All heavy atoms as TSV, in Angstrom:
chain	resi	resn	atom	element	x	y	z
A	1	MET	N	N	-11.746	13.402	24.543
A	1	MET	CA	C	-11.276	12.092	24.166
A	1	MET	C	C	-11.379	11.928	22.646
A	1	MET	O	O	-12.407	12.264	22.053
A	1	MET	CB	C	-12.111	11.040	24.898
A	1	MET	CG	C	-11.760	9.629	24.507
A	1	MET	SD	S	-12.820	8.485	25.363
A	1	MET	CE	C	-11.623	7.343	25.906
A	2	LEU	N	N	-10.307	11.449	22.045
A	2	LEU	CA	C	-10.310	11.241	20.601
A	2	LEU	C	C	-10.884	9.872	20.262
A	2	LEU	O	O	-10.606	8.885	20.944
A	2	LEU	CB	C	-8.879	11.325	20.052
A	2	LEU	CG	C	-8.190	12.676	20.187
A	2	LEU	CD1	C	-6.749	12.565	19.712
A	2	LEU	CD2	C	-8.924	13.723	19.393
A	3	THR	N	N	-11.684	9.838	19.241
A	3	THR	CA	C	-12.214	8.554	18.774
A	3	THR	C	C	-11.798	8.354	17.333
A	3	THR	O	O	-11.669	9.309	16.565
A	3	THR	CB	C	-13.746	8.515	18.879
A	3	THR	OG1	O	-14.297	9.567	18.087
A	3	THR	CG2	C	-14.216	8.678	20.314
A	4	GLY	N	N	-11.575	7.121	16.962
A	4	GLY	CA	C	-11.163	6.807	15.596
A	4	GLY	C	C	-12.351	6.382	14.760
A	4	GLY	O	O	-13.408	6.015	15.266
A	5	ARG	N	N	-12.160	6.435	13.501
A	5	ARG	CA	C	-13.191	5.986	12.566
A	5	ARG	C	C	-12.570	4.989	11.612
A	5	ARG	O	O	-11.410	5.095	11.249
A	5	ARG	CB	C	-13.750	7.161	11.786
A	5	ARG	CG	C	-14.489	8.129	12.661
A	5	ARG	CD	C	-15.461	8.958	11.846
A	5	ARG	NE	N	-16.404	9.584	12.741
A	5	ARG	CZ	C	-16.409	10.870	13.034
A	5	ARG	NH1	N	-15.547	11.656	12.479
A	5	ARG	NH2	N	-17.297	11.360	13.857
A	6	LYS	N	N	-13.342	4.018	11.210
A	6	LYS	CA	C	-12.883	3.023	10.246
A	6	LYS	C	C	-13.717	3.154	8.981
A	6	LYS	O	O	-14.932	3.350	9.048
A	6	LYS	CB	C	-13.042	1.612	10.808
A	6	LYS	CG	C	-12.128	1.327	11.965
A	6	LYS	CD	C	-12.271	-0.113	12.412
A	6	LYS	CE	C	-11.359	-0.385	13.585
A	6	LYS	NZ	N	-11.452	-1.782	14.027
A	7	TYR	N	N	-13.040	3.054	7.866
A	7	TYR	CA	C	-13.721	3.124	6.583
A	7	TYR	C	C	-13.351	1.889	5.776
A	7	TYR	O	O	-12.211	1.437	5.799
A	7	TYR	CB	C	-13.306	4.386	5.810
A	7	TYR	CG	C	-13.707	5.663	6.514
A	7	TYR	CD1	C	-12.829	6.324	7.354
A	7	TYR	CD2	C	-14.978	6.188	6.336
A	7	TYR	CE1	C	-13.201	7.485	8.010
A	7	TYR	CE2	C	-15.362	7.351	6.981
A	7	TYR	CZ	C	-14.465	7.998	7.814
A	7	TYR	OH	O	-14.838	9.145	8.455
A	8	ARG	N	N	-14.296	1.361	5.078
A	8	ARG	CA	C	-14.059	0.190	4.257
A	8	ARG	C	C	-13.951	0.631	2.790
A	8	ARG	O	O	-14.828	1.321	2.278
A	8	ARG	CB	C	-15.209	-0.796	4.399
A	8	ARG	CG	C	-15.000	-2.083	3.636
A	8	ARG	CD	C	-16.192	-3.002	3.780
A	8	ARG	NE	N	-16.516	-3.168	5.175
A	8	ARG	CZ	C	-16.435	-4.322	5.828
A	8	ARG	NH1	N	-16.080	-5.403	5.190
A	8	ARG	NH2	N	-16.748	-4.394	7.096
A	9	LEU	N	N	-12.854	0.235	2.153
A	9	LEU	CA	C	-12.678	0.553	0.739
A	9	LEU	C	C	-13.359	-0.507	-0.106
A	9	LEU	O	O	-13.250	-1.701	0.171
A	9	LEU	CB	C	-11.191	0.596	0.380
A	9	LEU	CG	C	-10.364	1.739	0.956
A	9	LEU	CD1	C	-8.909	1.585	0.541
A	9	LEU	CD2	C	-10.893	3.064	0.479
A	10	GLU	N	N	-14.036	-0.081	-1.119
A	10	GLU	CA	C	-14.635	-0.995	-2.079
A	10	GLU	C	C	-14.260	-0.521	-3.483
A	10	GLU	O	O	-15.086	0.048	-4.202
A	10	GLU	CB	C	-16.147	-1.050	-1.886
A	10	GLU	CG	C	-16.547	-1.649	-0.548
A	10	GLU	CD	C	-18.046	-1.733	-0.349
A	10	GLU	OE1	O	-18.798	-1.453	-1.311
A	10	GLU	OE2	O	-18.454	-2.078	0.760
A	11	PRO	N	N	-12.982	-0.733	-3.853
A	11	PRO	CA	C	-12.535	-0.238	-5.162
A	11	PRO	C	C	-13.121	-1.059	-6.307
A	11	PRO	O	O	-13.446	-2.238	-6.145
A	11	PRO	CB	C	-11.019	-0.406	-5.095
A	11	PRO	CG	C	-10.803	-1.522	-4.133
A	11	PRO	CD	C	-11.922	-1.416	-3.135
A	12	THR	N	N	-13.213	-0.412	-7.449
A	12	THR	CA	C	-13.622	-1.125	-8.654
A	12	THR	C	C	-12.462	-2.022	-9.080
A	12	THR	O	O	-11.362	-1.936	-8.527
A	12	THR	CB	C	-13.943	-0.132	-9.786
A	12	THR	OG1	O	-12.743	0.574	-10.124
A	12	THR	CG2	C	-15.023	0.850	-9.389
A	13	ALA	N	N	-12.680	-2.871	-10.049
A	13	ALA	CA	C	-11.633	-3.776	-10.520
A	13	ALA	C	C	-10.422	-2.992	-11.038
A	13	ALA	O	O	-9.274	-3.355	-10.771
A	13	ALA	CB	C	-12.179	-4.688	-11.609
A	14	GLU	N	N	-10.685	-1.901	-11.756
A	14	GLU	CA	C	-9.595	-1.072	-12.278
A	14	GLU	C	C	-8.814	-0.415	-11.135
A	14	GLU	O	O	-7.583	-0.399	-11.141
A	14	GLU	CB	C	-10.157	0.001	-13.209
A	14	GLU	CG	C	-9.103	0.874	-13.842
A	14	GLU	CD	C	-9.687	1.958	-14.734
A	14	GLU	OE1	O	-10.919	2.022	-14.891
A	14	GLU	OE2	O	-8.891	2.751	-15.265
A	15	GLN	N	N	-9.528	0.108	-10.152
A	15	GLN	CA	C	-8.868	0.728	-9.005
A	15	GLN	C	C	-8.084	-0.304	-8.205
A	15	GLN	O	O	-6.985	-0.017	-7.728
A	15	GLN	CB	C	-9.902	1.404	-8.108
A	15	GLN	CG	C	-10.528	2.629	-8.708
A	15	GLN	CD	C	-11.704	3.140	-7.899
A	15	GLN	OE1	O	-12.375	2.369	-7.199
A	15	GLN	NE2	N	-11.969	4.437	-7.998
A	16	ALA	N	N	-8.633	-1.500	-8.050
A	16	ALA	CA	C	-7.944	-2.555	-7.303
A	16	ALA	C	C	-6.639	-2.930	-7.995
A	16	ALA	O	O	-5.626	-3.168	-7.328
A	16	ALA	CB	C	-8.849	-3.774	-7.165
A	17	ALA	N	N	-6.648	-2.968	-9.320
A	17	ALA	CA	C	-5.429	-3.279	-10.068
A	17	ALA	C	C	-4.376	-2.196	-9.853
A	17	ALA	O	O	-3.187	-2.501	-9.673
A	17	ALA	CB	C	-5.750	-3.434	-11.551
A	18	LEU	N	N	-4.792	-0.943	-9.860
A	18	LEU	CA	C	-3.854	0.161	-9.625
A	18	LEU	C	C	-3.311	0.132	-8.202
A	18	LEU	O	O	-2.126	0.377	-7.978
A	18	LEU	CB	C	-4.530	1.503	-9.900
A	18	LEU	CG	C	-4.813	1.810	-11.365
A	18	LEU	CD1	C	-5.666	3.070	-11.496
A	18	LEU	CD2	C	-3.535	1.944	-12.151
A	19	LEU	N	N	-4.164	-0.163	-7.236
A	19	LEU	CA	C	-3.717	-0.266	-5.848
A	19	LEU	C	C	-2.719	-1.412	-5.678
A	19	LEU	O	O	-1.743	-1.282	-4.942
A	19	LEU	CB	C	-4.912	-0.461	-4.914
A	19	LEU	CG	C	-5.825	0.744	-4.736
A	19	LEU	CD1	C	-7.088	0.357	-3.981
A	19	LEU	CD2	C	-5.106	1.868	-4.018
A	20	GLN	N	N	-2.973	-2.519	-6.341
A	20	GLN	CA	C	-2.054	-3.660	-6.282
A	20	GLN	C	C	-0.702	-3.282	-6.873
A	20	GLN	O	O	0.342	-3.596	-6.307
A	20	GLN	CB	C	-2.642	-4.851	-7.049
A	20	GLN	CG	C	-1.757	-6.083	-7.032
A	20	GLN	CD	C	-1.652	-6.693	-5.651
A	20	GLN	OE1	O	-2.644	-6.835	-4.959
A	20	GLN	NE2	N	-0.455	-7.035	-5.237
A	21	GLU	N	N	-0.718	-2.594	-8.009
A	21	GLU	CA	C	0.523	-2.167	-8.649
A	21	GLU	C	C	1.302	-1.202	-7.744
A	21	GLU	O	O	2.522	-1.321	-7.593
A	21	GLU	CB	C	0.220	-1.506	-9.990
A	21	GLU	CG	C	1.450	-1.114	-10.769
A	21	GLU	CD	C	1.120	-0.489	-12.119
A	21	GLU	OE1	O	-0.056	-0.457	-12.509
A	21	GLU	OE2	O	2.070	-0.031	-12.774
A	22	LEU	N	N	0.605	-0.264	-7.129
A	22	LEU	CA	C	1.247	0.682	-6.223
A	22	LEU	C	C	1.864	-0.046	-5.025
A	22	LEU	O	O	2.991	0.246	-4.617
A	22	LEU	CB	C	0.240	1.718	-5.745
A	22	LEU	CG	C	0.755	2.771	-4.769
A	22	LEU	CD1	C	1.869	3.588	-5.400
A	22	LEU	CD2	C	-0.372	3.659	-4.306
A	23	GLY	N	N	1.129	-1.010	-4.485
A	23	GLY	CA	C	1.651	-1.792	-3.370
A	23	GLY	C	C	2.893	-2.576	-3.754
A	23	GLY	O	O	3.857	-2.659	-2.981
A	24	ASP	N	N	2.892	-3.146	-4.947
A	24	ASP	CA	C	4.054	-3.893	-5.437
A	24	ASP	C	C	5.274	-2.988	-5.573
A	24	ASP	O	O	6.389	-3.364	-5.216
A	24	ASP	CB	C	3.745	-4.561	-6.774
A	24	ASP	CG	C	2.710	-5.673	-6.656
A	24	ASP	OD1	O	2.479	-6.164	-5.528
A	24	ASP	OD2	O	2.137	-6.046	-7.696
A	25	ILE	N	N	5.064	-1.786	-6.096
A	25	ILE	CA	C	6.164	-0.831	-6.266
A	25	ILE	C	C	6.721	-0.411	-4.912
A	25	ILE	O	O	7.942	-0.386	-4.710
A	25	ILE	CB	C	5.694	0.395	-7.079
A	25	ILE	CG1	C	5.413	-0.008	-8.520
A	25	ILE	CG2	C	6.724	1.519	-7.024
A	25	ILE	CD1	C	4.680	1.040	-9.331
A	26	CYS	N	N	5.833	-0.094	-3.977
A	26	CYS	CA	C	6.280	0.315	-2.638
A	26	CYS	C	C	7.063	-0.810	-1.965
A	26	CYS	O	O	8.079	-0.558	-1.308
A	26	CYS	CB	C	5.088	0.717	-1.781
A	26	CYS	SG	S	4.317	2.259	-2.288
A	27	ARG	N	N	6.601	-2.047	-2.102
A	27	ARG	CA	C	7.298	-3.181	-1.509
A	27	ARG	C	C	8.678	-3.351	-2.123
A	27	ARG	O	O	9.659	-3.617	-1.421
A	27	ARG	CB	C	6.465	-4.452	-1.677
A	27	ARG	CG	C	7.033	-5.654	-0.983
A	27	ARG	CD	C	6.103	-6.865	-0.955
A	27	ARG	NE	N	5.259	-7.032	-2.120
A	27	ARG	CZ	C	3.966	-6.694	-2.190
A	27	ARG	NH1	N	3.369	-6.135	-1.158
A	27	ARG	NH2	N	3.279	-6.902	-3.288
A	28	ALA	N	N	8.792	-3.180	-3.438
A	28	ALA	CA	C	10.087	-3.307	-4.111
A	28	ALA	C	C	11.056	-2.229	-3.631
A	28	ALA	O	O	12.236	-2.510	-3.382
A	28	ALA	CB	C	9.901	-3.223	-5.628
A	29	VAL	N	N	10.566	-0.996	-3.497
A	29	VAL	CA	C	11.416	0.098	-3.016
A	29	VAL	C	C	11.859	-0.183	-1.584
A	29	VAL	O	O	13.034	-0.019	-1.240
A	29	VAL	CB	C	10.677	1.451	-3.108
A	29	VAL	CG1	C	11.441	2.550	-2.393
A	29	VAL	CG2	C	10.447	1.826	-4.569
A	30	TRP	N	N	10.939	-0.624	-0.741
A	30	TRP	CA	C	11.267	-0.935	0.655
A	30	TRP	C	C	12.331	-2.033	0.732
A	30	TRP	O	O	13.310	-1.919	1.471
A	30	TRP	CB	C	10.011	-1.372	1.395
A	30	TRP	CG	C	10.289	-1.812	2.800
A	30	TRP	CD1	C	10.522	-3.080	3.228
A	30	TRP	CD2	C	10.413	-0.979	3.948
A	30	TRP	NE1	N	10.758	-3.089	4.574
A	30	TRP	CE2	C	10.693	-1.810	5.048
A	30	TRP	CE3	C	10.300	0.392	4.151
A	30	TRP	CZ2	C	10.876	-1.308	6.329
A	30	TRP	CZ3	C	10.470	0.874	5.434
A	30	TRP	CH2	C	10.759	0.029	6.501
A	31	ASN	N	N	12.128	-3.113	-0.026
A	31	ASN	CA	C	13.069	-4.229	0.004
A	31	ASN	C	C	14.444	-3.823	-0.514
A	31	ASN	O	O	15.467	-4.250	0.033
A	31	ASN	CB	C	12.528	-5.416	-0.787
A	31	ASN	CG	C	11.376	-6.087	-0.067
A	31	ASN	OD1	O	11.243	-6.001	1.145
A	31	ASN	ND2	N	10.521	-6.742	-0.821
A	32	THR	N	N	14.497	-2.984	-1.538
A	32	THR	CA	C	15.768	-2.499	-2.064
A	32	THR	C	C	16.489	-1.657	-1.011
A	32	THR	O	O	17.689	-1.824	-0.780
A	32	THR	CB	C	15.545	-1.677	-3.347
A	32	THR	OG1	O	14.906	-2.510	-4.318
A	32	THR	CG2	C	16.852	-1.165	-3.906
A	33	ALA	N	N	15.750	-0.766	-0.369
A	33	ALA	CA	C	16.353	0.070	0.674
A	33	ALA	C	C	16.850	-0.785	1.841
A	33	ALA	O	O	17.925	-0.539	2.393
A	33	ALA	CB	C	15.342	1.091	1.169
A	34	LEU	N	N	16.088	-1.801	2.191
A	34	LEU	CA	C	16.498	-2.686	3.284
A	34	LEU	C	C	17.764	-3.447	2.934
A	34	LEU	O	O	18.678	-3.575	3.754
A	34	LEU	CB	C	15.360	-3.657	3.585
A	34	LEU	CG	C	15.469	-4.506	4.844
A	34	LEU	CD1	C	15.517	-3.605	6.072
A	34	LEU	CD2	C	14.279	-5.450	4.933
A	35	ASP	N	N	17.867	-3.933	1.698
A	35	ASP	CA	C	19.080	-4.617	1.251
A	35	ASP	C	C	20.287	-3.689	1.271
A	35	ASP	O	O	21.372	-4.092	1.675
A	35	ASP	CB	C	18.894	-5.184	-0.158
A	35	ASP	CG	C	18.035	-6.433	-0.183
A	35	ASP	OD1	O	17.869	-7.050	0.896
A	35	ASP	OD2	O	17.540	-6.783	-1.267
A	36	GLN	N	N	20.109	-2.446	0.829
A	36	GLN	CA	C	21.206	-1.500	0.812
A	36	GLN	C	C	21.658	-1.123	2.214
A	36	GLN	O	O	22.832	-0.855	2.451
A	36	GLN	CB	C	20.802	-0.240	0.039
A	36	GLN	CG	C	20.669	-0.468	-1.449
A	36	GLN	CD	C	20.222	0.766	-2.190
A	36	GLN	OE1	O	19.998	1.823	-1.607
A	36	GLN	NE2	N	20.053	0.639	-3.501
A	37	ARG	N	N	20.736	-1.122	3.145
A	37	ARG	CA	C	21.074	-0.770	4.511
A	37	ARG	C	C	21.872	-1.887	5.208
A	37	ARG	O	O	22.667	-1.626	6.083
A	37	ARG	CB	C	19.796	-0.484	5.279
A	37	ARG	CG	C	20.027	0.128	6.593
A	37	ARG	CD	C	18.754	0.524	7.249
A	37	ARG	NE	N	19.025	0.779	8.645
A	37	ARG	CZ	C	18.563	1.792	9.322
A	37	ARG	NH1	N	17.763	2.634	8.736
A	37	ARG	NH2	N	18.885	1.957	10.576
A	38	ARG	N	N	21.629	-3.116	4.797
A	38	ARG	CA	C	22.343	-4.250	5.390
A	38	ARG	C	C	23.727	-4.224	4.918
A	38	ARG	O	O	24.664	-4.395	4.807
A	38	ARG	CB	C	21.688	-5.573	4.991
A	38	ARG	CG	C	20.357	-5.767	5.657
A	38	ARG	CD	C	19.767	-7.081	5.260
A	38	ARG	NE	N	18.422	-7.212	5.801
A	38	ARG	CZ	C	17.541	-8.046	5.358
A	38	ARG	NH1	N	17.794	-8.857	4.379
A	38	ARG	NH2	N	16.342	-8.106	5.918
């Protein structure tokens, strides 16, 4: 039987800013692709 594990991220302020920026970029790419597909 497979069991999963959960990990909690505790990024520093600098890492959190980079993660936020990466998330924003990914969301923009996703939304652009979705618009083009429509």
